[in-house]
C-alpha positions as CSV (number, residue, x, y, z in Angstrom):
1,X,-18.7,9.0,19.4
2,X,-18.4,5.3,19.7
3,X,-16.3,5.2,22.9
4,X,-15.2,1.6,22.7
5,X,-13.9,2.0,19.2
6,X,-12.1,5.2,20.2
7,X,-10.6,3.7,23.5
8,X,-9.4,0.6,21.2
9,X,-7.5,3.1,19.2
10,X,-5.4,4.2,22.0
11,X,-5.4,0.6,23.7
12,X,-1.6,0.1,23.3
13,X,-0.9,3.5,25.0
14,X,-3.0,2.6,27.8
15,X,-1.6,-0.7,28.3
16,X,1.8,0.8,28.3
17,X,0.8,3.2,30.9
18,X,-0.8,0.5,33.2
19,X,2.2,-1.7,32.9
20,X,4.5,1.2,33.9
21,X,2.3,1.9,37.0
22,X,2.4,-1.8,37.6
23,X,6.2,-2.0,37.5
24,X,6.5,0.8,39.9
25,X,4.0,0.6,42.7
26,X,3.9,3.3,45.5
27,X,2.0,3.2,48.7
28,X,-0.6,5.3,50.7
29,X,0.2,9.0,50.0
30,X,3.6,8.5,49.0
31,X,2.7,8.4,45.3
32,X,5.3,10.9,44.0
33,X,6.3,9.2,40.8
34,X,2.7,8.1,40.1
35,X,1.5,11.7,40.7
36,X,4.3,13.2,38.3
37,X,3.4,10.9,35.4
38,X,-0.3,11.6,35.8
39,X,0.4,15.5,35.8
40,X,2.6,15.2,32.7
41,X,0.0,13.2,31.0
42,X,-2.9,15.8,31.9
43,X,-0.5,18.7,30.9
44,X,0.1,17.0,27.4
45,X,-3.6,16.9,27.0
46,X,-4.2,20.4,28.0
47,X,-6.4,19.5,31.0
48,X,-6.5,21.7,34.1
49,X,-5.7,20.1,37.4
50,X,-4.8,20.8,41.1
51,X,-3.0,18.8,43.8
52,X,-5.2,17.4,46.6
53,X,-4.9,15.2,49.5
54,X,-1.1,15.3,49.4
55,X,-0.5,13.5,46.2
56,X,-4.0,13.2,44.9
57,X,-5.2,14.9,41.7
58,X,-8.4,16.7,40.9
59,X,-8.6,17.6,37.1
60,X,-11.4,19.3,35.2
61,X,-12.4,19.2,31.7
62,X,-14.9,22.1,31.0
63,X,-17.4,21.5,28.4
64,X,-18.3,24.4,25.9
65,X,-21.8,24.6,27.3
66,X,-23.3,25.1,30.7
67,X,-24.6,22.1,32.5
68,X,-24.1,19.5,35.2
69,X,-20.7,18.4,36.5
70,X,-20.1,14.6,36.7
71,X,-17.1,13.2,38.8
72,X,-15.2,10.1,37.8
73,X,-12.9,8.4,40.4
74,X,-9.7,6.3,40.0
75,X,-7.5,5.2,42.9
76,X,-3.8,4.9,42.6
77,X,-1.9,3.3,45.5
78,X,-0.5,-0.2,45.7
79,X,-0.3,-2.8,48.6
80,X,2.6,-3.8,50.7
81,X,3.1,-7.2,49.0
82,X,5.8,-8.9,47.2
83,X,4.9,-9.6,43.7
84,X,5.5,-13.0,42.6
85,X,4.4,-13.0,39.0
86,X,6.9,-13.8,36.3
87,X,6.3,-11.4,33.6
88,X,8.1,-8.3,32.1
89,X,5.9,-5.7,34.1
90,X,6.1,-7.4,37.5
91,X,6.9,-5.0,40.3
92,X,10.3,-3.7,40.4
93,X,10.0,-2.6,43.9
94,X,10.5,-5.1,46.7
95,X,7.8,-5.5,48.9
96,X,5.2,-3.5,46.9
97,X,2.7,-4.5,44.4
98,X,-0.4,-3.5,42.6
99,X,-2.5,-6.4,43.9
100,X,-5.9,-4.8,43.7
101,X,-6.0,-3.5,40.3
102,X,-5.6,0.3,41.2
103,X,-2.9,0.5,38.3
104,X,-5.9,-0.2,36.2
105,X,-8.3,2.2,37.5
106,X,-5.8,5.0,37.3
107,X,-5.0,4.2,33.6
108,X,-8.9,4.0,32.8
109,X,-9.3,7.4,34.3
110,X,-6.6,8.7,32.0
111,X,-8.1,7.1,29.1
112,X,-11.4,8.8,30.0
113,X,-9.6,12.1,30.3
114,X,-8.1,11.9,26.8
115,X,-11.4,10.8,25.1
116,X,-13.6,13.3,26.9
117,X,-11.1,16.2,26.5
118,X,-11.0,15.4,22.8
119,X,-14.8,16.3,22.4
120,X,-15.2,18.9,25.2
121,X,-16.7,21.3,22.4
122,X,-19.7,18.9,22.6
123,X,-20.0,18.8,26.3
124,X,-22.9,20.5,28.0
125,X,-21.3,20.4,31.4
126,X,-18.1,19.6,33.1
127,X,-15.9,16.5,33.9
128,X,-14.0,16.2,37.0
129,X,-11.6,13.5,37.5
130,X,-10.5,12.4,41.0
131,X,-7.2,10.4,41.1
132,X,-7.4,9.1,44.8
133,X,-4.4,8.3,47.0
134,X,-4.5,6.0,50.1
135,X,-7.5,4.0,49.3
136,X,-6.0,0.9,50.8
137,X,-5.2,2.8,54.1
138,X,-7.1,5.7,55.5
139,X,-9.0,6.8,52.3
140,X,-7.7,9.8,50.4
141,X,-11.4,10.3,49.2
142,X,-12.2,11.7,52.7
143,X,-9.6,14.4,52.5
144,X,-10.2,15.0,48.9
145,X,-13.8,15.9,49.8
146,X,-12.7,18.2,52.7
147,X,-10.5,20.0,50.4
148,X,-13.3,21.0,48.1
149,X,-13.1,18.7,45.1
150,X,-17.0,18.3,45.0
151,X,-17.4,22.1,44.8
152,X,-16.4,24.9,42.3
153,X,-18.3,23.8,40.2
154,X,-20.6,21.6,42.3
155,X,-20.4,18.1,41.3
156,X,-23.8,16.5,40.7
157,X,-23.0,12.8,40.5
158,X,-19.9,10.5,40.8
159,X,-19.1,7.2,39.1
160,X,-16.4,4.7,39.9
161,X,-15.2,1.1,39.2
162,X,-13.1,-1.6,40.5
163,X,-11.7,-4.5,38.6
164,X,-13.1,-7.9,39.6
165,X,-11.3,-11.1,39.0
166,X,-14.5,-13.3,39.5
167,X,-16.1,-11.6,36.6
168,X,-14.9,-12.4,33.0
169,X,-13.5,-9.9,30.9
170,X,-16.0,-8.3,28.8
171,X,-18.6,-8.3,31.4
172,X,-19.6,-6.0,34.4
173,X,-21.4,-6.4,37.7
174,X,-24.0,-4.2,39.3
175,X,-25.3,-4.1,42.7
176,X,-28.4,-2.1,43.6
177,X,-28.5,-0.4,47.0
178,X,-25.7,-1.3,49.4
179,X,-22.5,-2.4,47.6
180,X,-19.9,-2.6,50.3
181,X,-19.8,-2.8,54.2
182,X,-18.7,0.0,56.6
183,X,-15.8,-1.0,58.9
184,X,-14.7,0.1,62.4
185,X,-11.5,-1.5,63.5
186,X,-11.4,-1.8,67.5
187,X,-8.9,-2.5,70.2
188,X,-9.8,-3.9,73.6
189,X,-7.0,-3.5,76.4
190,X,-8.0,-5.8,79.3
191,X,-6.2,-5.3,82.7
192,X,-6.2,-7.8,85.4
193,X,-3.6,-8.7,88.0
194,X,-0.6,-10.7,87.2
195,X,0.9,-13.4,89.1
196,X,2.2,-17.2,89.3
197,X,0.5,-19.7,87.0
198,X,0.2,-22.1,90.0
199,X,-1.8,-19.7,92.0
200,X,-4.5,-18.2,89.7
201,X,-6.7,-17.4,92.8
202,X,-4.4,-14.7,93.7
203,X,-4.6,-13.0,90.2
204,X,-7.2,-11.6,87.8
205,X,-6.5,-13.4,84.5
206,X,-6.7,-11.1,81.6
207,X,-6.3,-13.9,79.1
208,X,-9.2,-15.8,80.4
209,X,-11.3,-12.7,80.4
210,X,-10.2,-12.1,76.9
211,X,-11.5,-15.6,75.9
212,X,-14.8,-14.8,77.3
213,X,-15.0,-11.4,75.5
214,X,-14.1,-13.0,72.2
215,X,-16.9,-15.6,72.4
216,X,-19.6,-13.0,73.5
217,X,-18.8,-10.7,70.9
218,X,-20.0,-13.1,68.4
219,X,-23.3,-13.3,69.6
220,X,-23.9,-9.7,68.4
221,X,-24.1,-10.8,64.9
222,X,-25.6,-14.2,65.5
223,X,-28.4,-13.1,68.0
224,X,-28.7,-9.3,67.7
225,X,-28.8,-8.6,64.0
226,X,-31.6,-9.9,61.6
227,X,-30.4,-12.8,59.8
228,X,-31.3,-11.1,56.5
229,X,-28.7,-8.4,57.3
230,X,-25.2,-9.5,57.1
231,X,-22.5,-8.4,59.6
232,X,-19.0,-9.8,60.7
233,X,-17.1,-9.2,63.7
234,X,-13.6,-10.6,63.2
235,X,-11.0,-10.9,66.1
236,X,-7.7,-10.8,64.4
237,X,-5.4,-11.1,67.4
238,X,-5.2,-11.8,71.1
239,X,-1.9,-10.5,72.6
240,X,-1.0,-11.3,76.3
241,X,1.7,-12.9,78.4
242,X,5.3,-13.8,78.1
243,X,5.6,-17.3,79.5
244,X,3.7,-20.5,80.1
245,X,3.6,-20.1,83.9
246,X,3.1,-16.5,84.3
247,X,-0.3,-14.8,84.4
248,X,0.2,-11.4,82.8
249,X,-1.1,-8.0,83.9
250,X,-2.7,-7.2,80.6
251,X,-4.1,-8.6,77.3
252,X,-5.2,-7.0,74.2
253,X,-7.8,-7.8,71.5
254,X,-7.8,-6.5,68.1
255,X,-10.4,-6.8,65.4
256,X,-12.9,-5.2,62.9
257,X,-16.6,-4.8,62.9
258,X,-18.2,-4.8,59.2
259,X,-22.0,-3.9,58.8
260,X,-24.2,-3.0,55.8
261,X,-26.3,-0.2,57.3
262,X,-25.5,2.8,59.2
263,X,-28.1,1.8,61.9
264,X,-26.5,-1.4,62.3
265,X,-23.0,0.1,62.5
266,X,-24.1,2.4,65.3
267,X,-25.9,-0.5,67.2
268,X,-23.1,-3.1,66.8
269,X,-20.4,-0.4,68.2
270,X,-22.6,0.2,71.2
271,X,-23.3,-3.5,72.1
272,X,-19.4,-4.3,71.6
273,X,-18.7,-1.6,74.3
274,X,-21.5,-2.7,76.5
275,X,-20.8,-6.5,76.4
276,X,-17.1,-6.1,76.8
277,X,-17.3,-3.8,79.8
278,X,-20.1,-6.1,81.5
279,X,-17.9,-9.1,81.1
280,X,-14.6,-7.6,82.2
281,X,-16.3,-6.0,85.2
282,X,-18.0,-9.2,86.3
283,X,-14.7,-10.8,86.2
284,X,-12.9,-8.3,88.2
285,X,-10.9,-6.5,85.5
286,X,-11.1,-3.3,83.8
287,X,-10.5,-2.3,80.1
288,X,-10.0,0.4,77.6
289,X,-11.9,0.1,74.4
290,X,-11.1,2.1,71.2
291,X,-13.3,1.7,68.2
292,X,-12.0,3.7,65.1
293,X,-14.3,5.3,62.3
294,X,-13.2,3.7,59.1
295,X,-14.8,3.5,55.7
296,X,-18.8,4.0,55.8
297,X,-21.1,1.9,53.6
298,X,-21.2,2.3,50.0
299,X,-24.8,3.0,48.6
300,X,-25.5,3.1,44.9
301,X,-28.1,5.6,43.9
302,X,-31.0,4.0,41.8
303,X,-30.8,6.8,39.0
304,X,-27.2,7.1,38.6
305,X,-26.8,3.1,38.5
306,X,-29.6,3.0,35.8
307,X,-27.5,5.3,33.8
308,X,-24.4,3.1,34.2
309,X,-26.4,0.1,33.5
310,X,-27.8,1.5,30.1
311,X,-24.2,2.7,29.2
312,X,-22.9,-0.9,29.7
313,X,-25.6,-2.5,27.8
314,X,-24.9,0.0,25.0
315,X,-21.0,-0.9,25.1
316,X,-21.0,-4.5,25.8
317,X,-24.7,-5.8,25.3
318,X,-27.4,-6.5,27.8
319,X,-26.3,-10.1,28.4
320,X,-22.8,-8.9,29.5
321,X,-24.3,-7.0,32.5
322,X,-24.5,-9.2,35.5
323,X,-26.9,-7.9,38.3
324,X,-25.3,-9.0,41.6
325,X,-27.5,-10.1,44.3
326,X,-25.2,-9.9,47.3
327,X,-23.0,-7.0,48.5
328,X,-19.3,-7.4,49.5
329,X,-18.2,-7.5,53.0
330,X,-15.1,-5.6,51.9
331,X,-14.9,-1.8,52.3
332,X,-14.2,0.9,49.7
333,X,-13.3,4.5,50.2
334,X,-15.6,5.5,47.1
335,X,-18.1,5.3,49.8
336,X,-17.1,8.7,51.0
337,X,-18.3,10.0,47.6
338,X,-21.5,8.2,47.7
339,X,-22.4,9.7,51.0
340,X,-22.0,13.3,49.6
341,X,-23.6,12.9,46.0
342,X,-25.7,10.5,44.1
343,X,-23.2,7.7,43.0
344,X,-22.9,4.4,41.3
345,X,-20.0,2.0,41.7
346,X,-19.6,-1.3,39.8
347,X,-17.4,-4.1,39.1
348,X,-15.4,-4.3,35.7
349,X,-14.6,-8.1,34.7
350,X,-10.9,-8.8,34.3
351,X,-10.9,-12.6,34.6
352,X,-9.6,-15.0,31.8
353,X,-9.4,-18.5,32.7
354,X,-7.7,-19.4,29.1
355,X,-4.9,-17.1,30.2
356,X,-4.7,-18.3,33.8
357,X,-5.7,-14.9,34.9
358,X,-7.6,-16.2,37.7
359,X,-5.8,-15.3,41.0
360,X,-7.4,-13.2,43.5
361,X,-6.9,-9.8,44.6
362,X,-4.7,-8.8,47.4
363,X,-2.6,-11.9,46.4
364,X,0.9,-12.0,45.2
365,X,-0.1,-13.5,41.7
366,X,-2.7,-11.0,41.0
367,X,-3.1,-9.8,37.5
368,X,-5.8,-8.7,34.8
369,X,-6.8,-9.2,31.4
370,X,-5.9,-5.9,29.9
371,X,-8.7,-6.1,27.5
372,X,-10.8,-4.8,30.4
373,X,-9.0,-1.3,30.1
374,X,-10.7,0.0,26.9
375,X,-13.9,-1.2,28.1
376,X,-13.7,0.6,31.3
377,X,-12.8,3.6,29.7
378,X,-15.9,3.4,27.0
379,X,-18.4,2.6,30.0
380,X,-17.2,5.5,32.1
381,X,-17.2,7.8,29.0
382,X,-20.6,6.7,27.9
383,X,-22.1,6.9,31.4
384,X,-20.5,10.4,32.1
385,X,-21.8,11.8,28.8
386,X,-25.3,10.3,29.5
387,X,-25.5,11.9,32.8
388,X,-24.6,15.3,31.4
389,X,-27.7,15.0,29.0
390,X,-30.2,13.2,31.2
391,X,-29.7,14.4,34.9
């Protein structure tokens, strides 16, 4: 089957789906309308499914012949952002917007479902479809895995994609090895002794302590990690005090750690704690440190990535497949799948300068060239079928 030709035959249907999702964005796990629309679609196609992770969906296409099982993931949730675009499909919900392309990912997965289901008599194995909620918040993938989507039948590999506004439509980007960073949000509460701003000698100033901590934390990346291995410690806020002439009792620091390897993730968390406690103690204060376990690193498996690469070359041509040198410091909940099964995650170009589609994701003007939708469907279908034959 020429999947690009078949995807283009249903392109108008897919664009209508995408625009409907875009006009009615939902957040986190509150994806009730989105969930209902996907369920209705799957039922109309005769595809089995079950509800997982509150409003997530795991569907399965059972091939006529025994074989491997390939998982394909599409995330569904939007962002708490006002849509400022002037177009007929702009968000109709104030303060909510599909500003990261998850409406496209969901639509592509529905297109994949339709095409692969139409040829299930030819499949030597199964296809599982993971419609994931809460990718932008806590990561529905983790709950989906906990609820068993990778078992019964056991999933042998997982593939996923993300639209990318820096890559032209009609092209994709592939990254070997580490694709996305791990993240660890942190909160540091520093306790001192409050008092009058005119008599600092009678106080223990938590604001001054906080400033020292913030500066010192930056040396973990610059002086303790190899220069060839990227990492970031971002301090997003310092809160403390109520007036210019009052030294407060407490101050709070909030930020996030981003690392590219599991080893560095463990090391940086350890050093953040040690350095903070050391500085605070030396300046006569005390502290409480909370480091959250957020998304892990996303690793691409060489064998699975090779199949995706070959599939993309078959659909688009070799010259349209860009090999990316650098990983992203952003995080991606697909990483939970990549920790459990051999996986590949790639970037689908959606940029079109002639049409003014150049605005960044997570911005209020974000949009995509919808020509990317059938391309995404075709690559996902081609890769899944190849994996069933080759793994």
